[in-house]
VOSESE-168783 format. One line per 4 residues: number of its first residue (from 1); their letters; for each residue y negated, z, x negated of C-alpha. Coordinates in pm, whole numbers, plus 32768, in hexadecimal, padded with zeros to 4 digits. Each point is the difference from the previous one (the first is absolute). Example, Ala and Ser with C-alpha at 12.3 -4.5 7.8 and 13.67 -1.06 7.14 Angstrom:
% VOSESE-168783
1	AS	81C2 830C 7B32; 7EA8 7FBE 7F77
END
This chain:
% VOSESE-168783
1	GAME	12F8 4FBF 247C; 8102 7EE0 809D; 7FF0 806B 814A; 7E81 7FF0 8009
5	AGVA	8047 7EAB 7F3D; 80B5 7F69 810A; 7F53 8087 813D; 7EBE 7F68 7F69
9	CLDA	80D6 7EA9 7FD1; 8083 800D 81A2; 7E92 8033 805E; 7FA7 7EEA 7F5D
13	TLCD	8110 7F35 8086; 7FBF 8048 8167; 7E90 7FAC 7FC3; 8037 7EA4 7F90
17	VDAL	80FB 7FEB 812E; 7F05 8079 80E2; 7F04 7F01 7F81; 80EB 7EC2 7FFD
21	AKQV	804C 8075 8160; 7EA7 7FD2 8066; 7FC1 7EBF 7F59; 8135 7FAC 80AB
25	NGSL	7F93 8043 815F; 7E96 7F6C 7FB1; 8092 7E8D 7F88; 80CA 8031 8163
29	ADKR	7F00 806F 80E8; 7F89 7E86 8073; 814A 7FB1 8054; 80A8 8132 80B2
33	SQID	7FBE 7F6E 8157; 80CA 7EB6 7F89; 8113 8116 7F96; 801D 8099 8155
37	TLVR	7FF7 7EC5 80B7; 811F 7F9A 7F46; 80D6 8140 8036; 7FC4 7FDC 816C
41	SRRL	8086 7E93 7FE2; 8122 8049 7F58; 8070 811F 8111; 7FA2 7F19 8123
45	LKRL	80FE 7EED 7F3C; 810C 80F0 7FD9; 7FE1 8074 817C; 8012 7E6C 805E
49	EFLF	811D 7FDE 7F09; 8091 8124 80E8; 7FA4 7F47 8133; 8094 7EB1 7F85
53	ELPK	814E 8087 7FAA; 8021 80F2 8120; 80E7 7EF8 80C6; 80E7 7FF1 7EBB
57	KLEV	7FEF 8154 7FA4; 8072 8068 8175; 810E 7F17 8015; 8098 807E 7ECD
61	AVSE	7FDC 8192 8050; 8097 7F8E 813F; 8128 7F4A 7F4D; 8059 8119 7F1E
65	GRHE	7FE4 810A 8113; 7ED1 80AA 7F7F; 7F69 8000 818B; 7F16 812E 7FA1
69	DAVS	7F58 7F27 7ED5; 7FEA 7EEF 80DB; 7F3A 80D5 8132; 7F3E 80B2 7EFC
73	MYEA	7F8F 7EA2 7F59; 7F9A 7F61 8186; 7F52 814A 806B; 7F22 7FF5 7ED7
77	ADAV	7F8F 7E8F 8031; 802B 8018 817B; 7E93 805F 8020; 7F52 7F1E 7F05
81	LSSH	80C6 7ECE 8095; 7F8A 804A 8157; 7E8F 802A 7FA5; 7FEF 7EA5 7F4A
85	GHVA	80BE 7F3A 80DD; 7F0A 7F24 801E; 806D 7F6D 7EA8; 8104 7F12 8026
89	SLRD	80E2 8064 7EC6; 7FE4 817A 804B; 8084 7F83 8172; 8119 7F40 7F9F
93	IHDD	8056 8134 7F1F; 7FDD 80F6 8110; 80D1 7F20 80FA; 8105 7FF2 7EF1
97	ARRI	801B 816E 7FCE; 801A 8040 816D; 8117 7F1D 8037; 80AE 80AC 7ED6
101	VTSL	7FA6 8162 807C; 8059 7FB3 8158; 8143 7F84 7FB8; 8030 8150 7F04
105	KGDL	7FB6 80A6 8150; 8126 7F43 80B2; 80E4 808C 7EEA; 7F64 8152 7FF3
109	QVFD	8061 8030 8186; 817A 7FD3 7FB3; 8084 8189 7FF6; 8162 800C 7F8D
113	DTLA	80E6 814F 7F7A; 7FA9 7FA3 7ECA; 7E95 807E 801C; 805E 8132 806E
117	ASGH	8119 803E 7EF5; 7F13 7F91 7EF7; 7EC6 80DD 8069; 7F0C 7EE3 8051
121	LAAR	7FE6 8043 8180; 7E81 80A1 7FCD; 7F97 7F02 7F08; 8091 7ED5 80EA
125	VRLL	7F2A 80A9 8119; 7EC5 8036 7F1B; 800F 7E69 7F9A; 8034 7F8E 815E
129	TKVG	7EDC 80F1 805D; 7EFA 7F51 7EEC; 8055 7E96 803C; 8029 801D 8194
133	DAED	7F2B 808A 812A; 801A 8134 80A6; 8139 7F72 80F2; 8090 7F8E 7E8F
137	ASKA	7FEA 814F 7F99; 809E 80C1 8171; 8114 7EED 7FDF; 804D 8044 7E65
141	RAAA	8028 8191 8070; 80DC 7F96 813C; 80DC 7F32 7F04; 7FF8 8114 7F00
145	ADCA	8078 8117 80FD; 811C 7F0D 8091; 8057 7F97 7E91; 8033 8186 7FC0
149	DRYL	80B5 8035 812E; 8103 7F08 7FD3; 802E 8055 7E96; 800D 818D 8045
153	CGVL	8109 7F9C 8117; 80AB 7F38 7F2A; 803E 8109 7F02; 8068 80CF 8106
157	DDAL	80F0 7F0F 8051; 809C 7FE5 7ED4; 8011 818C 7FAB; 80C3 7FF7 816A
161	RNDD	80FD 7EF2 7F76; 8060 80DF 7EDC; 8019 8140 80E0; 813B 80BC 7FC5
165	ASLS	8069 80B5 812C; 80E6 80E9 7F51; 7F1A 80B5 7F58; 7F3C 813A 8088
169	LERR	7EEE 7FA8 80ED; 7EFD 80C2 7F12; 808F 7F1A 7EDA; 7FD2 7EC2 80DC
173	VTML	7E9C 804D 8085; 7FA5 806C 7E92; 805D 7EAE 7F81; 7F78 7F39 8127
177	SDKF	7EC6 80E0 7FD9; 7FE0 7FB8 7E92; 802C 7E76 800A; 7F0C 7FD3 8113
181	CGPR	7EE5 80FE 7F6D; 7FC3 7F50 7ECB; 7FB0 7E9D 809E; 7F58 80AD 8115
185	DAIV	7F26 80B6 7F12; 7F9C 7EF4 7F2A; 7FCE 7F24 8127; 7F10 8141 8065
189	GQLD	7F59 7FFB 7EC1; 7FA2 7E86 801D; 7F8D 8008 815C; 7F5E 813C 801C
193	GVVE	7E93 7FEF 806F; 8045 7E81 8015; 810C 7FC1 8138; 804A 80F9 80F6
197	LPSG	8145 805E 7FAB; 8131 7F87 80BB; 809A 8104 80C2; 814F 7F27 8074
201	PTAK	80E0 8039 7EC0; 7FC9 817E 7FDE; 8073 8011 8197; 8126 7F37 7F9B
205	FVDQ	8055 80EF 7EF5; 7FE6 812F 80FE; 80BD 7F60 8115; 8100 7FC4 7EF8
209	VQKM	8006 8141 7F8F; 8009 807D 8171; 8145 7F3B 803B; 80A8 8095 7EDA
213	VSNS	7FD2 8162 8069; 7FFB 7FFB 8186; 817B 8006 801D; 805D 80B8 7EBF
217	TDYG	8056 8184 8082; 7FEB 8083 7E89; 7EBE 8088 8046; 7FE1 8089 7E8A
221	DVAL	801E 7E9F 7F9D; 7F24 7F87 80FE; 7ECA 80F3 7F94; 8043 7F8B 7E95
225	ALRA	8002 7EB2 804C; 7EA9 8029 80D9; 7F65 80E4 7EF4; 804A 7EAA 7F2A
229	AVAV	7F3C 7F25 80E9; 7EDD 80DF 805E; 7F2B 7F91 7EEA; 7FF5 7E7A 8053
233	DPER	7F59 8058 813D; 7FD4 8187 8052; 7F68 7F97 8171; 810C 7F05 8078
237	VSAV	8136 80B4 7F47; 7F8C 815D 8061; 7FE7 7F6C 8188; 8173 7F81 7FB5
241	AATI	807B 815F 7F6F; 7F6C 809F 812D; 80BF 7F28 80D9; 8172 803D 7F47
245	AAKA	7F9F 815A 7FF8; 7FCA 8012 8152; 8143 7F2A 8064; 80CD 80E7 7F19
249	HDAS	7F94 8145 8091; 8032 7F77 813F; 8132 7FB4 7F9A; 8072 816D 7F7B
253	EREL	7F58 808B 8134; 8100 7F23 80FE; 810F 808A 7F40; 7F6B 8151 7FF7
257	ESAS	7FF1 7FE9 816B; 8173 7FA0 8035; 8057 80FD 7F21; 7F2F 810E 80B5
261	TKAL	808D 7F59 8169; 8162 8060 7F78; 7FB5 8139 7F8B; 7F7E 807F 814D
265	DDLA	8103 7F36 80BA; 80FE 80B4 7F04; 7F81 8175 8049; 7FD9 7F97 817C
269	ASTE	8183 7FC2 800C; 806B 8129 7F40; 7F2E 8102 80ED; 807C 7F7C 813B
273	SDDA	8091 814F 801D; 7FAB 816C 7FCA; 80C7 800A 7EC1; 7F66 80E7 7F17
277	QALR	8064 7F57 7ED1; 7F8A 7ECD 8073; 7EC1 8089 804D; 7FEF 809E 7EAE
281	SAPT	804F 7ED2 7F37; 7F99 7EE7 80C5; 7E87 8026 7F98; 8002 8048 7EB9
285	NADV	80F8 7EBC 7FE8; 7EE4 7F47 80A7; 7EFA 8081 7F3F; 80B1 7F99 7EA9
289	ALRR	8060 7EB1 8086; 7E94 7FA8 8059; 7F76 8086 7ED9; 80F8 7F36 7F30
293	AARS	7FCB 7ED3 80B6; 7E86 8024 7FD7; 7FFC 805B 7E89; 80F5 7EE4 7FD8
297	LRER	7F3C 7EDA 8096; 7E9D 8076 7FAE; 8070 801A 7E82; 8079 7E78 8024
301	AAPL	7EA6 7FAA 8075; 7F40 810E 7F0F; 7FD8 7EE6 7F09; 7F1F 7F57 80F0
305	EPFL	7F37 80F6 8096; 7EDD 7FCA 7F0E; 7FD2 7E9E 8087; 8008 8074 8159
309	SKED	7E92 7FC8 809C; 7EEA 80FD 8020; 8024 7FF8 816E; 81AF 7FFE 7FE3
313	SVSK	801B 8153 7F3C; 812A 80CA 7FDF; 7F7F 8122 808D; 7FBE 7F39 8136
317	RTAK	8164 7F89 8024; 80A0 813E 7FCC; 7F26 808D 80E7; 805B 7ED9 80EC
321	SEAW	816C 803C 7FB6; 8000 816F 8044; 7F5F 7FA4 816A; 810D 7F0A 804D
325	LRSM	8102 810B 7F78; 7F67 8113 80FE; 7FBB 7F15 8100; 818F 7F9F 7FFE
329	IEAR	8042 8195 7FEE; 7F39 8031 811F; 80BF 7EE7 80CC; 813C 80BD 7FAD
333	GGLQ	7F7A 8146 8076; 806B 7F85 8177; 8173 801A 7F9C; 80F7 8132 8051
337	PSTI	7F59 815D 7F82; 8101 8011 7EDA; 7F4C 7EC6 7F5B; 7ED1 8045 805F
341	VALA	8001 817C 7F55; 80A7 7F13 7ED1; 7EDB 7F3D 8002; 7F2B 810E 7FE7
345	ALCR	80AB 80A0 7EDA; 8002 7EBD 7F3B; 7E62 7FD1 8036; 7FEC 816B 7F97
349	LRGD	80C5 7F90 7EB6; 7F0F 7EF1 7FDD; 7EC8 80D3 8009; 7FAD 7F9D 8155
353	DALS	7FF1 8133 80B7; 7EFE 7FA1 8103; 8110 7EF5 8074; 810F 80F8 7FD8
357	TDLL	7F5F 80F9 80D9; 7FA1 7EF2 811F; 816F 7F9A 7FEA; 807E 8194 8041
361	ERHV	7F2D 8031 8122; 8086 7EBE 809D; 814D 809D 7FD6; 7F92 8135 8092
365	AVVG	7F87 7F18 8138; 8132 7F35 8020; 80CB 812F 800C; 7F15 80A7 80DE
369	EDLD	7FFF 7EF9 80F1; 8179 8014 8020; 7FEC 8171 803B; 7EFC 7FAF 8108
373	QKAQ	80CE 7F4E 80B1; 8142 80CD 7FF6; 7F08 8123 807A; 7F81 7F17 813D
377	DAIA	8182 7FC9 8036; 8083 8139 7FEC; 7EFF 808B 8102; 8010 7ED6 80CA
381	TISV	816E 8046 8043; 803B 8169 7FC8; 8181 8049 8022; 8047 8195 803A
385	NDGP	8106 808B 7F13; 807D 813F 7F95; 7F36 7FE6 7EA3; 7EEE 7F35 7F4C
389	ASYI	8005 7E9F 8050; 8097 7F3B 7EED; 7EBA 7F1B 7FCB; 7F81 813D 7F4D
393	DACV	80D9 8002 7EF0; 7FF7 7E7F 8010; 7E6E 8000 7FA2; 801C 8124 7F2A
397	SMIA	80F0 7F36 7F24; 7F44 7EAC 8017; 7EE8 8105 7F67; 80C2 8081 7EF1
401	AASK	8065 7EA5 7FC4; 7EB4 7F8B 7FB6; 7FAF 8123 7F37; 812B 7FE9 7F43
405	RVDA	7F98 7E8A 7FC7; 7EDD 802F 7F97; 8053 810A 7EF7; 8122 7F2D 7F60
409	ALRS	7F11 7ECA 7FED; 7EE3 80CE 7F60; 80E6 80BD 7F3D; 7F59 8150 809C
413	KTHV	8088 8159 7F38; 7FE3 80AC 814F; 80DF 7F87 812F; 801B 8055 814D
417	AEIE	817D 805A 7FBB; 7F70 812C 7F2E; 7FA0 80A5 8145; 8115 80B9 805E
421	ISDD	8032 80CC 813F; 815D 8073 8069; 808E 7F96 815A; 7FF0 8181 8057
425	AVDR	7EA0 8011 7FDE; 7FD4 7EC8 80AF; 8091 80A1 813A; 7F55 8147 7FDB
429	RARS	7EB0 7F29 7FF6; 8072 7F3D 813E; 8048 813F 80B4; 7EC0 80BA 7FA4
433	LRTP	7F14 7F03 8064; 7F33 807E 8107; 7FC8 7EDB 8106; 7EE9 7FD5 8109
437	RASG	8081 803C 8180; 8023 7EC7 80E4; 7EC8 7FF8 80D4; 7FAF 7F0B 8137
441	AAAR	7EBB 8055 800B; 7FA4 7F58 7EB2; 7F64 8117 7F6C; 804E 8082 7EB5
445	SGVE	810F 8129 7FE2; 7F90 8170 7FFC; 8106 8044 7F20; 7FC0 800D 7E83
449	MDVE	80C4 7F52 7F22; 8071 808D 7E9D; 7F6A 7ED3 7F53; 7EB6 8031 809A
453	KLFA	8000 8157 7F83; 800B 7F73 7EA4; 7EEB 7F06 805F; 7F0B 80EB 8091
457	KEAT	7F1F 8006 7EB7; 8035 7E78 7FA4; 8051 7F41 8138; 7F51 7EB1 7F69
461	AGES	8050 8055 7E97; 8158 7F47 7FE2; 7F88 7ED7 80DA; 7EE0 7F90 7ED4
465	VADD	8108 801D 7EEF; 803B 7E94 7F92; 8142 7F97 7FB5; 8074 7F5D 7EAE
469	VTTG	80DF 7EEA 8069; 803D 7FA0 7EB1; 8100 8133 7FD4; 8129 8053 80DB
473	VGLA	7F7D 813C 8086; 7EBF 7F7D 8040; 80A3 7ECB 80BE; 80E6 810A 80CD
477	AALL	7ED1 80D2 8062; 7F39 7E9E 8077; 8124 7F7F 80AF; 8079 814C 80CB
481	SRFA	7E9F 8042 804A; 7FE9 7E9F 80A0; 8143 8030 80BB; 7FBE 8129 808B
485	AALA	7E9E 7F7C 8089; 80B8 7ECE 8063; 80C5 80DB 80EA; 7EE7 80A9 8088
489	ASVR	7F66 7EB6 8058; 812C 7F76 8088; 802E 8149 80DB; 7EA1 7FF0 80B3
493	TRSL	8047 7EB0 80B1; 811E 8098 80CF; 8059 8109 8100; 8119 80EE 7F95
497	SRDE	80FE 80CB 80B6; 808B 814D 7F8E; 8118 7F99 7F6A; 7F5F 7F03 7F58
501	YAQL	7F1D 80D4 7F76; 80FB 80EF 7F95; 80AE 7ED4 7F40; 7ECA 7FAA 7F4A
505	ERDG	7FDD 8180 7FC1; 8157 7FE1 7F60; 7F9B 7EE2 7F37; 7EAC 808C 7FA9
509	RRLH	80BE 8150 7F53; 80EC 7F22 7F4C; 7EDD 7F32 7F61; 7F2B 8163 7FAA
513	AVLP	8142 8084 7F65; 8040 7EC7 7F02; 7E7E 7FEA 7F8B; 8035 80F1 7ECE
517	RYVR	8101 7F28 7F66; 7F13 7EDD 7FCF; 7EA1 80A3 801B; 7F6F 80CC 7EF8
521	DDRL	7F54 8144 805C; 7E8E 7F7A 7FD4; 8061 7F12 8153; 8117 80BE 80A0
525	RGVE	7EE9 8092 80EF; 7F74 7EDE 8062; 811C 7F28 805E; 80A0 814D 80AC
529	RGVM	7E9C 800B 80D8; 8037 7E59 8050; 8160 8056 8082; 7F89 8132 80CA
533	EFLE	7EED 7EFB 8092; 80DF 7F3F 8052; 80D7 80F7 80AD; 7EA6 807F 80C2
537	EAAE	7FD5 7EA5 808C; 8154 801B 8070; 7FE5 8133 80BA; 7ECC 7F7B 80AD
541	RVTG	80AF 7ED6 807E; 8117 80D0 80CD; 7FE9 7FB7 8174; 808C 80EC 8128
545	AAAN	8027 8166 7FE0; 7FC7 80D1 7EE3; 80D6 7FE2 7ED4; 808D 8136 7F53
549	GGSN	7F1A 80B2 7EEA; 8024 8002 7E8C; 814A 8032 7F8D; 80A4 808D 7EAF
553	N	8166 7F86 7FEF
END
């Protein structure tokens, strides 16, 4: 049909074209080499035209500020002109081109702030690297870095001139950061990988931020300002923030130490006497004052805690502060007994049971040393009376006061005062005590003591009991035992007359008689035995004729 006819026509046409092409190629075969020569000649002429016009084109490009075009044209021709320097015309062209490029290089070596602002710093360095030698390239990189430094410092100075001190620190630092970071990031984008970035502007920014926040006591605002600045240079700003945070915590700790010192001084002043109410309230008041001061001051510095360095943690500072307070309490532990006990109560309120126990033991030592001295003085100068010497009741009163002091400060539920024995019972106990007879032979009495009968099966049991000096009754037992031991130790150092022994016997009866008022049953026998050991020691120190036997007045 019609399609077959069309295809047949197209095929015939293509055959004609092919035949015609072969005819043309055949006719041009002899002239093909001539055509190739003409083409090569035309290309050479164009290159020669480019070379002869090069100086003029360079001048036009330089005058129009198309420095990159000028450098590209020079680069394209330089190798050819150098290799054909023996041709006078080409040598002249090369000299002219060098002169123009040398002049251009001098212009390119001038770096002003407009280059940084316009984003052409890196391009300028690349151009100078192309038209100069290695030294020129090095100088170009240094000049670009200096230009960037001047430009960014200028940006920062402009921002600081517009700083509004009436705004919050956070707002001021945020504005400063925003104005600085945009140009800084643009410079980084230009020079990254081309020139080592200048550190001066960023260091200047960080220094300025440090000046802004250093003298502020609004630590919350300071923390927000530091967070706003940290993105500019995390390493530098973090170091500054750590310094600021440490300074803030140091200031808070100094204030805390001052408040703590006052609280301890107030406690000491209010516990100069054995007033029970003061002993109960002073430790609590001091604890409240210490905790309130610590909470208040630490809350002030808390916003800056995240900025403390790893070596300067809150936990380490807290431990250091607690150690300081502990040392201050220990230092005041050498004060009078009532203050020592109040400090022990304070430590117990603060959860430092170890120091509390240490202080209570120190309290026992202080009172015990006084008892030891009174016992020595009494035995050294025995005064014969019709009844017991006054030092017995004085020392017992001292022990009772120490016990009540501990009960009041530690708020014990069981007090020494609750152990009651009537005066008649005291007198009966005094008369019923069977005492040793005096012997100049320094031998033990052959007369059995009532107390020894009681202890026949447990002579050492009472001695092994450890007294709890954190309670009034435990403290009383410990001090009464120590007092009896001190009397026994003192009497070993001297000889006694029969009258002196009789006085010590009356003293021992009195001490034995009042023991139940201050000592619980579980410790009573042990303390009583200490009294009897004192009397035994006294009986063995009597000189002269034998004294009377045991009596039951």
